[in-house]
N, C-alpha and C positions, 0 to 999 in steps of 0.2 A: 187256501182254496177258497174262492168266493162262493162256492155252492154247498158250504159245508151245512150239514144238518144241525137243527137244534141240539144242545147239549142233553135236553131231556129225551130225545130219541135214543142217545147213547145210554143214558141212565136206564131207560126202559129195557133196553137191549141186554145190559148187564143184570138187571133184575129178572129177565126171563131166561138168562143164560143162552140167548139166541139172536144171532144176527141175521137179519134177512140179507139175501144176495146183493141187493142194491147198496145197503149200508156197508156190508163186507168189502164190497169192490171200492166204495168210497175210502174207507179207513185203509185199505191197502195202499192207495195213492197220495193219501193226505197224512203228512207226518204229525200235524197239529191234532187231528182227530184221533190217530193212532196213539198219541200221548195221553190224551183225555181218557180214551178207552182203557189203556193201561193202568192209568192212575183210579179209575173208577173200579176196575176189576181188583186191584189191589186193596183198595179200600173196603171193598164188598167182602173180600175174603177175611179181612180183619175184623169185620162185624159178625162173622159167623160164630155161633156159640153152639156146642153140643147140648143136647137135651140134659145130659148128666151134669154138665158145668151149671145150667140154668136151674136144675134141681137143687143143687147145692147152695149156689149163690142166693137164690130166692127163698131157700129154706122151706121148700114146699112141703116136705114130710114132717117138719118139726112141729111138735105139739105145742099148744099155747101155754103160757107160765101157769094157769090154773090148773091145767091138766097134769103138769109137772108136780105142782103142788099136791094134787090129789093122788098122784103115783106115790109121793113120799108118805102120805097117810094111809096108804094101802085102800084108797076109797075108789078104785076103779074096779070094774069087772075083770075077770081072768083074761079074756082076749085083749083088753086094753092094756092090762098090765104087761103081757107078752110083748105087745107091740112097742110100748115105751122102752122095755128092758132090751128089746132086739135094738131099737133106735140107738140107745145109749151104748150098748155093749158091742154090738156087732157093726152098725153102721158107724159107731164110735164118734158122733157128732159132738165136735167141740163147742158148738154153741149151746147145746142143750146140757152137755156136761157142766159147762160154766153157769148156765142158768140154775140147773140142779144144786150145785155147790153153794150158789148165793142163798137158795131157798133153804138148804140144810143148815147153813151158819150166816144169817143175814147181819149179825153183829160183827163178825170178823170182816166181811165184805164191806160194810159200811165204814169201819175203821180204817181199812185199806184205802177205799175211796177218799175219806177225810185227810189222811197223811197225804196222798197225792196232791189233793187240791190245796192243802197247806204248804207243800214243797213248791208246787207251781207258783202259787201267791208270793212266796219268799224269793223265788228266782226272778220273777217280773218285777217285784219291789226293788231287788237289787240292781237289776238292769236300769231301770228307771233313774234311781239314786246315782248309778254311776255315771248315766248320761247327763244328769244335771250338774254333777261335779265337774265333768269334763268341759261344760259350757262356760 
């Protein structure tokens, strides 16, 4: 259709979740605009994230590493200790549990990382040598 609205009008309608009457009438008659609108709505739905998901993904309630360290040393007040304990035991935060594990036994974690780095290095070296031999 030659009188199609600009795509930004369709984007704005999806963002507002409201098609004005004129735009709705146009989309009803125009297959191209209907297709664009459907794609925009699908994309918009894929971008929707719940507050809970955002909270976990961005680790909003996670204490800083220094706070976890103070927790281990019992250097926090009672309320702070209770919060960290709740976060670790009830929320069951895997990020902070891993951080706490590293703080509790840094040498073991360092040794694990070193072993992984060495293994990765050996694998990459073997791949490069294998590639050179094939040439």
